[in-house]
Structures are given as structure tokens and as C-alpha cells.
C-alpha positions in Angstrom: 23.6 -3.6 -1.3 22.7 -5.1 -4.6 19.5 -4.1 -6.4 18.3 -7.7 -6.5 18.7 -8.1 -2.7 16.8 -4.8 -2.2 14.0 -5.9 -4.5 13.7 -9.2 -2.6 13.6 -7.4 0.7 10.9 -5.1 -0.6 8.8 -8.1 -1.8 9.3 -9.9 1.6 8.2 -6.8 3.6 5.2 -6.3 1.3 4.1 -9.9 1.9 4.6 -9.7 5.7 2.7 -6.4 5.9 -0.2 -7.6 3.8 -0.5 -10.9 5.7 -0.5 -9.1 9.1 -3.1 -6.5 8.0 -6.0 -8.4 9.4 -4.4 -9.1 12.8 -3.1 -5.6 13.3 -6.2 -3.8 12.1 -8.8 -6.1 13.7 -11.3 -4.3 15.7 -10.4 -1.0 14.1 -13.1 1.3 12.7 -11.7 0.9 9.2 -12.1 -2.6 7.7 -8.7 -4.1 6.7 -10.4 -5.8 3.7 -10.5 -2.4 2.0 -6.7 -2.1 1.8 -4.2 -3.3 -0.8 -0.5 -3.1 -0.2 0.7 -2.0 -3.7 4.4 -1.5 -3.0 7.2 -1.3 -0.4 10.3 0.7 -1.1 13.2 0.3 1.4 16.0 2.8 1.6 19.4 1.5 0.7 20.4 1.2 4.4 17.1 -0.7 5.2 16.3 1.7 8.0 13.2 3.3 6.4 10.5 1.8 4.2 7.7 3.5 2.3 4.5 1.4 2.1 2.1 2.2 -0.7 -1.5 1.5 0.2 -4.5 1.6 -2.1 -7.9 2.0 -0.3 -11.3 1.2 -1.7 -13.7 4.0 -0.8 -14.2 7.7 -0.8 -11.6 10.3 0.0 -12.6 10.6 3.7 -12.3 6.8 4.1 -8.8 6.9 2.4 -7.5 9.6 4.8 -8.9 7.8 7.8 -7.4 4.5 6.7 -3.9 6.0 6.2 -4.2 7.8 9.6 -5.0 4.4 11.3 -2.2 2.6 9.5 0.3 5.3 10.5 -1.0 4.9 14.1 -0.4 1.2 14.0 3.0 1.4 12.3 4.8 0.2 15.4 2.6 -3.0 15.5 3.6 -3.8 11.9 7.3 -3.1 12.8 7.0 -5.5 15.7 5.7 -8.2 13.4 8.5 -7.6 10.9 11.0 -7.8 13.7 9.6 -11.1 14.8 9.2 -12.7 11.3 12.1 -11.3 9.3 15.7 -11.6 10.3 17.2 -8.2 9.8 19.9 -6.2 11.5 17.5 -3.2 11.7 13.7 -3.2 11.6 12.8 -0.4 9.1 10.6 2.5 10.2 7.4 2.3 8.1 5.8 5.3 6.4 2.4 4.6 4.9 1.3 6.6 2.0 -1.8 6.6 -0.2 -1.3 5.1 -3.7 -3.8 6.1 -6.3 -2.2 4.1 -9.2 -4.9 1.4 -9.2 -7.7 4.0 -9.6 -5.8 5.8 -12.4 -5.4 2.4 -14.1 -9.1 1.8 -13.8 -9.8 5.2 -15.3 -7.5 4.5 -18.3 -9.2 1.1 -18.9 -12.7 2.7 -18.8 -11.6 5.3 -21.4 -10.1 2.6 -23.6 -13.3 0.5 -23.3 -15.4 3.6 -24.3 -13.1 4.2 -27.3 -13.3 0.6 -28.3 -17.1 0.7 -28.2 -17.3 3.9 -30.2 -18.5 6.0 -27.4 -17.2 9.6 -27.2 -14.8 10.4 -24.4 -16.3 12.5 -21.7 -14.9 15.9 -21.0 -11.9 15.9 -18.6 -12.8 16.5 -15.0 -16.3 15.0 -15.2 
């Protein structure tokens, strides 16, 4: 399978998962508005897909959110099966993605350096 085709499939699955987040997670104890689908990476055979999720909140909320998403993975797969024409519907594995938080930390450090403030000690 060509790389371009795989990238298009990743983008399509990302869109479908993000759009279905509210319908699948409605009534759940974790608000779906706290999630961001950051990436989808399908395997070359399109049978498995890793879904990166960024969650706004503390560590306990993040773990709860990922647990709820994993619990609802079959519902997401059913929506993908209904909306996307594929030979196989990929199994979804949701994982926490902290890249947005790391990016915010880097931007905060750059802003402090730009304003002439000393950089705080690492780990604080």
C-alpha cells in the first residue's frame, strides 16, 4: 500500500473518530469535550490502528478518559464500519498523547526567555 494512501486513511479515520466522539461518549462520566484526537496510525494491513488522544485535565482524569475510550472502542469501530468503505475495520487502540502539553511547556519557556525571566529549575 502506498504511503499516500495510508496517510489519507489515517486522516479519514481521525476525522470519523473525532466527529463521533460526542455521540459515543454522550452520557459518560468523562466529558467528550475534554478530548482531542491528535493522530491515527494504521498498520500497513489496515487491521489495527493506534489512536492518539490528548486529554485536558489532571492525570487521574486522563487515565479515566483513556479507560472509557478503550471500553467504547467497539462503538467507534461500528461507526467506522458504517461510514468508511474498507475491507477490514481496524481494531482501535487508544493511547494517551502528551505532545500538546510538552509543546505548551516549550512555548512557556520560550516566552519567559523572550521576556528576560530566568528559566525555572527543571522539575518544578
